[in-house]
N, C-alpha and C positions, 0 to 999 in steps of 0.2 A: 606726907607720904613716907612710909617706913622704908628706910634704906635696906636694900637686899644685897645679898652676896652675889658672887659671880654666877652661881648656879641657881639664883632665884630664891635663896633661903635667907632669913634674917641673920644679921651678924650674931655670932655666938650660938645660934641654934645648932643642935646636933645634925650632922649629915644623915639623911635618910637613904637607905639602899633602894635605888629604883630598880624595878623589874625590867631588865633589858634582855630580850630574847637572845640567846647565844652568847651573852656576855661572859659566861664562865669559860667559854672555849676560845676566847680571843688570843690568849697567850700560846695556843697550840697551832695557830695559822702561821706558817713560815713565809719568808720573803717570796719564794717562787710561787706559792699558792696565792699570795696577795697580788702578784703581777698577773697571774693567770686569770684571777677574777676580773681584772681590768683589761684582759686581752692584750697583754704587753709581754714581749720577750726581750731578751738581751743578746748581744753579740760581742765578740772579741776578735778583731780583724788584725792579723799579723801581715803588715804590708810587705815586709821583706820576703816572707815565705809564700805570700799570696793565699793564705789559709784563713778562713773565717769560721770561728766556733759559734754556732747558733744553738741556743738552748731549746728544749721542747716547746716552750711557749712561743718562741720565734718561729719554729716550724709550723705551729698551729696557725699563726698569723698568715704565713705564706701557703697554708693548706698543703704542706708537704709531709710525706711519711719519712721516717728516719732513713730508710734504705734509698730514698730518692735524692738525698743530699750527701754529697761526697766531700764537703768542706771547702769547695771552690765557690767563690761568688757567682761564677758563671752558671752554677746549678740552679740558682734562683731565676734564671732567665726563662725556665720552663713555665713559670707562672706570671711573667711580665710581658705585656705587649712591647714590641721593639722600640716604639717611640717613648714609652715610659722608662725602659732600660737606658736609652740614650739620655733622657732627662736626669735620672738619678745619677748616672755616671758623670754627667756634666756638672752636677752640683758638688759631688765629691771632688772631682778634678779641680774645679775652681777653688774650693777651700784649700786643697793641698798646694796649688800653685801660688795662692795669695798668702800662704802661711797662716791661715785662720786657725783658731783654736777649736771651733765647732762648726758643724754644718747641720742643716735640717731641710727636709723636703717631703712634700706630699706626692704620692704616686698611687697608681692603681695596680692591683693584681687580679688575675683571673682564677677563681677557685676551680676546684676539680669539676664541679657541675656547670661551669661556665659563668657563674655569677660574678659580676665585677665587685671588687672590694677596695674601698679607699684605705690607704695605709700611710702612716707617717713614720719616718726614720729620722733619728737624731743621734749624733755621735760627738764624742770628745776626741780630738786629735792630739796624740802624744808625740812630742818631738824630743830629740836628744840635745846635748849641749851645743851642737853645731846648727841647730834649727832644722835638722832633717827629720821629717815625719816617718815614724816607724810602726805606729799602732793606732787603731781607732777602737774605742770602747763606747758602745751606745745601746740604744733601745730601738725596737721596732714595734709599733702598736697599730691595732685596727682603729681607723678614724672615721668609718662610715657614719656611725651614730653622731659623732661630734660635728660632722659637716652637713648632716641631713637638714634640708629646708633652710639653710642659712645663705646669707648673701655671699659669704666666702665660697661656699660650694658652687653657687651659680657662676661666680667670677672665675673660679678655678676651672669649672667645666668649659666655660667659653674659651678661656685661654688654652686649655688642653685641646679642645677641638681645633682651634686655629693652629696651634703648634703641631698637633698630630698631622694635620693636612700638609703643613710645610715639610715635616720630616718624611712623611710618606711620599710626597711628590719628589723630593730631592733624592730619597733612597731609590725610588723607582727609576728616575731618570739616570742615576749613576749606575744602576745595576747592569745596564746594557753597555756601559763604557769599559772597553778592554784596555786601551792604551792611555797614556798621559794625554795624547792628542784628543782622544775621545772625551776624557774628563773635561779638558778645557773647552771643547766644543759645547758640552752641556752647560757649563758655568757661564761662558761668555756668549752663548747663542741667544736667540730670541726668548725672552722671559726668564733668562738665567738668574739675574739679580732678584727678580720678583719672587722666585721660589724661596728666597731667604727673607722675604719681607723687606728688601732693601731697594734703593734706587740706583745704586752703583756698586760695583764689585771689583776687587783687585785680588789676584791670586799669584803667589810667587813660590819658588822652590829654592832650597839651599843646594849649591853645587860647588864643592871644593873651596869652601871659605867665602863664596860670593853668593849674592842673592839675586835671582833672575825672575822678573815678572813674566809669567807665561800667559796670563789672561787678564784683560781689563775691559769692563763694559760700563756704560752709564756715566762716564766722566764728561765734563763740560768741554773738553778738548782732548787732543792727543796727549798721552802721557809722555813727559820729557824723557829723552834717551838716558840721561844720567840717573834717572830714577828707575828705569827699566832694568838696568844692570849695574849693580853697585856692590861694594864690599860690605861685609857684615859689620855694622857698628850701631851705636845707640842713637844716632842722629836722625834716623828714619823709622817710622812707626813699625813697619812690617819686620825690618831687620831687628829692631829692638825686641819685638815679641819673640823672635827666634832665639835671641841671646838670653833673654830673661825667662823664657818659657811661661810667661804670664800674660793673660789677656788684659786688654786696656779698653775701657768703655768711656767715651767722651760725649758730652751732651751737645756740643756745637762745633762748627768749624773754627770759631775763635779759640775755643779750648784746645783744639787739635793743633793750631798754629802756635799757640803759646807753649804747648808741650814740645813741639818739634819745629823750631824756628827755621830750619833748613827748607821747610815747605813754603815759606812766605812768598818767594817769587812765583809760585804756582797757585796762589790763592784762587784766581779766577777759574781754575779748572776743577776745584774741589767743591762738591755740594755743600750748601750752607748748614745742613743739619748735623745730627749726631753721627758717631762713628763707633764701630766695634772692631778692634784689632785683635785677631785671634791666632795664637800659635797652632800649628797643625802637628799633633803628636801622635805617632803610631808606634806601638810597642816600645814605649819610653824613649823614642828618638824623635827629635824635631826635624820634620822633613820640609817644612815651609810655613807660610803664614797666609791668612785670609783677612781682607778688610771689607766690612759691610758698611756702606755709606748711605745716609738718608738726606733727603731734601729738607725735612722739618727738624728743628732742634727738639730734643726731648731727653729726659733722664731715663736711664735704663732701669727697669724694675728687676727684681730678683728673677721673675719668670722670663723676662726678656734675655737676661744674661744666661740663664740655664738653656733657653732655646738656642741662643747663638752658639754656646759651647757644644750643645748636642749636634747642631748642624756642622760645626767645625769637625767634630768627631767623625761624622759620616763622610765628609770630604777627605779627611786624613786617611781613613780606611780605604776609600776608593783610590786615592792617589798612591798609597803604598802598594795596593794590589796591581794598579796600572804600571807602576815603576818596575815591579817584579816581572810583570808580563812583558814589558819592553825589553828588559834584560834577557829574558828567555828567548824572545823573538830575535833579538840581535844575535844571540848565540846560534839559534837555529838557522837563521838566514846566512850567517857566516859559514856554518857547517855546509849548507846546501851550495853556497857559492864556491866553496872549496871542492865540492864534488862535481860541479859543472866544469867544462873545459875552460882553462884560463885564457886561452887565445885560440883563434881559428887559424889553422895552418894555411899558408899560401898555396894556391892550387893553380897549376899551369893550365892556362886555357879557360879559366873561369873566375868569377868573383862571387863571394859568399857574404851574406848578411844574416845575423842571428839575433833573436830577441828572446828574453825570458822575463816574465812578470809573475811574482808570487801571488798566491791566493790572498784575497782581501779579508777572509774570515780566519779566525784562529790566530796562529802565530805567523801568518804570511809565509807559509812554507808548504811545499807539496812534493809530488813525485814526478812532475814533468821534467823532461830533459831533452837535450839535443847533442849531437856529436858529429864531427867531421874527421874522418880517419884516412890517412894516407895508406894505400894498399900496394901490394906487389904489382909489378908490370905497369906502373904508372896510373893505376886506377884509383878511385876515391870512394870511400864508404860514407854514406849519409844516413844518419839515424835521427828519428824523433820518436819519443815514447812517453808513456804515462803510467806510473805505478799507482795503484789504488790508494786513495787516502790523501789527507792534507795535514799531516803531522810529522813529527820528527822521525817516527818509524818509517813512514813512506820515503822520506829523504834519505834515510840510511839504506833502505833496500834499493832505492834508485842508484845510489853511489856504487853499491856492490854490483848491481846488474849492469850498469854502464861500463864498468871496468871489465867485467867478464865478457860482455858482448864485443867490446873493443879488442880484447885479446883473441877471441875466436875469429873476428874479421881480419885482423892483421896476419893471421896464419894463412890467409888466401882462400878460405872456404867459400863455397857458393852461398848466396843469401839464404836459401832454404836450410842448409846445414848450420849456418850461424844462428838462425832462430831456433832450430831444434835444440842445439846445445844450450842456448840461453834459457829456453823453457825448462830444460832438465836442471840447469843450475838453480833457477828460481825455485823450482819444486823442492830441491834438496835443501834449500835454506829453511824450509818449514816455517815460513813467516805468516801463512794464511793470507798472503797478498798475491794478487795477480797483476799483470802489466800488459798494456797494449803497446804495439811497436810497429813501425814501418822501417825497413832497412833496404837501402838501394846501393847497389854496386855500379858505379858510373864509370864508363870508359869515355872520357871527354874528347879523346882524339877522334873517335868514330861517332860519338853521340849516343852510343848504346846505353840504355839503363836497364839493369836487371833488378826487378823489384820483388820483394816478398813482404807480406804484412801479417800481423798477428792481432786480429780484432781491432785494428786501428784504421783511421782515415787514410785513404790512398792519396797519391800525389796530385797536385794541380799543375798543369803545364800551360803557359801562355807564350805566344810567339810574338815576333816583332810587328806582325800585321794586326795585332789586337785580338786574335782568336784566343779564347780561354777554354780549356777542356779538362774535365775530370775523367781520364781514361779508366775504364773498368779494370780492376786488378783483383785477381783471385786471392783469397786469404784463408787463414786458419783461425783457430781459437786463440784467445789471449795467452801470453806466456804464463807458464805455471799451470793454468787450467788445462791446456792442451796435453801436457804430460800426465796430469792427474786423471784425465778421462781417456788416456791412451790414444789420442788423436793428434800427436805432435807431427803434423804434416803441413808444410807451408809452401804451396805451389808457387813457382817462379813465373813472373810475367816480364816480357821484354818490351820496352818502349824505346822511343828515339827522341832525343833532344836536339833540335836544330840549332845552328849558330844564331846567336842573339835572342834565343828563347830562354824563358825563366821557369825553373822548377820550384814548386812551393811544397813544403811539408809543415804540418802544424798539429797541435793537440786540440782536443775538443773545446778547450777554454776560449779559443778564438772564434768558434762558430756556434757555440751553444749558449743560449740565454734561458733563464728560468721562465717557464710558461710559454716558450716558443718551440716550434718544431725545428729540429736541427737542419732540415732541408732549407729553411728560410735563411739560416746563417750561412750555409754553403753557397746559396745563390748570392747572398750579400758579399761574401768573400770573392767570388768570381767577378762580380761587377766592380769591386774595389781594385782588384788586380788589373782588370781591363782598362779602367779609367785612371789608374794611379800614375805617379811620376815615373819617368824613365830611369832615374838614378835608383840603384838598388837599396842603398841605405835610407834614402828618403821614402821609398816604397815601404820598407820595413817599419819605419816610424809611423807612417800614415795608417798602415794596417793595424798596428798596435793601438794607435790613438782612436781610430773611428770604430773599430770592432771590439776592442777590449776595454780601454779606459773610459770612454764616454758612456757606453751602456752600463758601466758599473758592474762588470762581471765579478762574481765571487770566486770563480775557479782560477787556478793558475794556468799559465799559457806558455808554450814554447813554439817558436817560429823559426824556420830555416828557409832561406831563399838562396838559390844558386842560379847564376846566369852564365850560359856558355858563350864565351867571347868569340866573335868571328875572327878568322885568321886573315890578315890583310894579304891580298894577292893570291890566295888559295881558295879552292872550292872544295867543300866537304860534302861527300855523298852520304845522305841518310841511308842506312843499311840495317836490315833485320835478318838475323840468322837463327834458325830453329832446327831442332832435331826431332824426328818422328821415329820411335822405336817399333820394331817389327811386332813385338809382343804386347804393345800398348793399344788396345782397341779404341780408346778415346783420344789418342794422340792426334789424329787427323783433325778432329773437331777443335781441339785446343789450338792447333796451328791456324785453322781458318779464323778463329776468334782473334788471334794475335795479328794476323794479316789484316783483318777488317779494322782493328784499332789503328794500325799503322797507316792504312790507306785513308782512314778518316782524318788522321793527324796531318797527312800529306795533302789533304783537300783534293782527293782523286775524284770526288763526285760520283756520277753514275758509272764511271769506269770500274769502280771497286767491285761491282757485281760480276763483271766479266773476268776480272783477275781472280776472284775467289773461285769461280767455276773452273778456270784453267788450272789453278793450283790444285783443286780437288782431283782433277783428271790425272795430272802428272804425279801427284803423291800416290793415288790409287794404283797407277801403273807400277811405280817403284815397289810398293808393298806387295802387289800381286805377282809380279813377274820376276822378283829377285828374292834372295834369302836374307837380305840385310834391310836395315831401316833406310830412311831417306834424310838427307840434309837439305833444308829449304833455305834459300837466300833470296831476299827481295831488296832492291836498292832503287833509289830515286836519283836520276841524273838531272841536274838543274837546267840543262839545255842552253839556249832555246833550240827546239821545243823541249819541254820537260819530257823525260822518258822513264817509265817504270819497267825494270827488268826483273823477271822471276826465273829462278834456277832451282831445279830439283836434282840432287846428285845422289847416285847409289853406287854400289860396289860391283855391279855387273858390267862387264866390258861389251856385252852384246848390244849393238846399236838398234834402236827401235825402227820399225818400218811402218810407214803410213799405208793403211789399207782402205779399200773401197767396199765396205760390207754391203750386202744386199738388204732388201727391206725386212727380211725375216731374221737377219743375224742378231744375236744377243750381245755381241761385243765388237770391238774394233773401231768404235767411233770416237775414242778419246782424243787422238791426235787430230781428227777432223774438227772437233770442237775447238781445240787449241788454235788450229790454223785459221778457223773462221772468226774467232774472237780477237786474236792478237794481230798486230801489224807486222810482226816478224817472228819466226820461231826457228829452232834448229837443235842439233845435238852435237856434242864434242867430247872427245875422250878426256878423262881426268884421272891421272895416275893409274890405279888398279881398276877404275870404274869409268863412269861417264856422267855427263850432266845434260839434261834437257832444259832448254831455256826458251823464253818467249818475251817479247817486248811490246809495250803499249805506249803510244804517244798520248801524253796526258795534257789536258787543257791548262793554259796558263792560269796561275792562282790570282784571284782578284785581290788586289792590295787595298787595304783600308785607307781612304783619303785622309790626309793630315787634318786633324781637328774634328773629324767625323765621330759621331757617337755610335 
């Protein structure tokens, strides 16, 4: 056999020029063109500045136009599914943390037309003399053809699918977590460890030089207290990951114990298999560490490590967001607490209990408030209100409105005037928020309650006999809206609070539940007051517990309870005083409504109808036969027997005369009716005028037997 040269020619034979198409132009193809022919681009990543220079070939690989890339690596995320971005970031992060010289990773990008494209990135990591990484120079190339129909592609696709599901499930679960407590509930709750492909999970946070475990699940026993809270040192795996900022992958429990002998006394509580100890790094700050433990021993592949690091990145971002949320919520709730009354003043003749619970959604803050205000002449102002919204703005508006309303009330104005001024104040703030409110001026010596409300729930009154009543109270539009619509009128209603009776004011958070009619909540509140404990503080706790906490209300809630104390050795006469103006055509009807409410509260029964007719006759006489209005007073004497006295006073000194009108007479029967309906009646001079009065013997009130429902 004739020996031949390297190119197949006999030794010494002259080289023949072979006809190679395009051979003459090879020297004119530059490096960039050569890379382009192989669908390969280059990049230069300045880690200090966070800027990555990507050449045109690299932009082609990512299917990006030059104007779509601004030099930030985050710009590439437009072409990468979130799980692929996590995976690539995990590969780079691991290489940087381990001080590796290179990294490489396969990942997918989505082209402009939606077509998936396999891509491979490989980089050389440059470090300074101190070992600090400052630059990555590498290539990015299309790898779809390379991986097509290969076992590697099938394996990668299977792993990608499994990893994608894990990342997506974890991301979706943590997306709804607002606070650190929410994050730990997701991680330590049912299926928490399984989302990470692990059998057990331990999560801890760094706090002022110490490491605190905040979640643990899947261990073979309770975690020891000394491991739950410890100082940062390298003798424990999670603390060591925090200090070194490097992940640690161990194939078995024996390897874990050998690396960290301090765990030896707790061997029986640690699963037998592999472990991944991962630092949680967010914005270049280590905030904690995560341990993923398995029952079966195994060596971690590169894909396993990348997945673990990607999941740790998801957890770190969620925790960082949650920690920021908790800080903001702590600030907001502190702000709101400062705007609510620091203490409830002592009130002569009454005891008070208040409760406030913030909204469970958002930052646990809202616009509900309560207030108890000492007023001139020994009276007391009671306020419960609700500013629209559950945010810091609502709390800020609430604070301003509470202070303004308190100032107007302490000046001694009537409830209607207080609400009118508060409404104008809120409208002048130009906050685009409205507020509902109920304000009561209470005279606890007489038991008189002067009530005005602005779009808010009225008061509930429960007496010692177990009767609970929501007396009808006229009201106006919410504060702010009333002024904007030119209807800032808040009519006043007078009620009476008997000794040993309880007044309740609340916001809708106590009676309103999603998907339920508010009337059901109002009925439930009435029943809870009727059946609740006698102690006022205990009653407040029970109402908050059963009607707000247990149903899981998302709204905030304010509750105010006031009980009028009985005076030992003295009898207090329930009394109602009203004024009917001569020029007010609807005044008589309003007085009749107020009398009807009071009589119902006094349990007058069928006698209420007779008293209402007598009152109508006496008021009509005063308005018809005098030039002034009428002052109406009704009081209940406890007896026995109980007696209801009705008086109508006017400024005319002319005494009335009972007449006996004929059958055809059109007037003169008023006093006849009063005489027929009442047990006693009469007239007496009063200063510059007179008062007509009548009395009715009322039936004794049926007391609720002890223990009866």
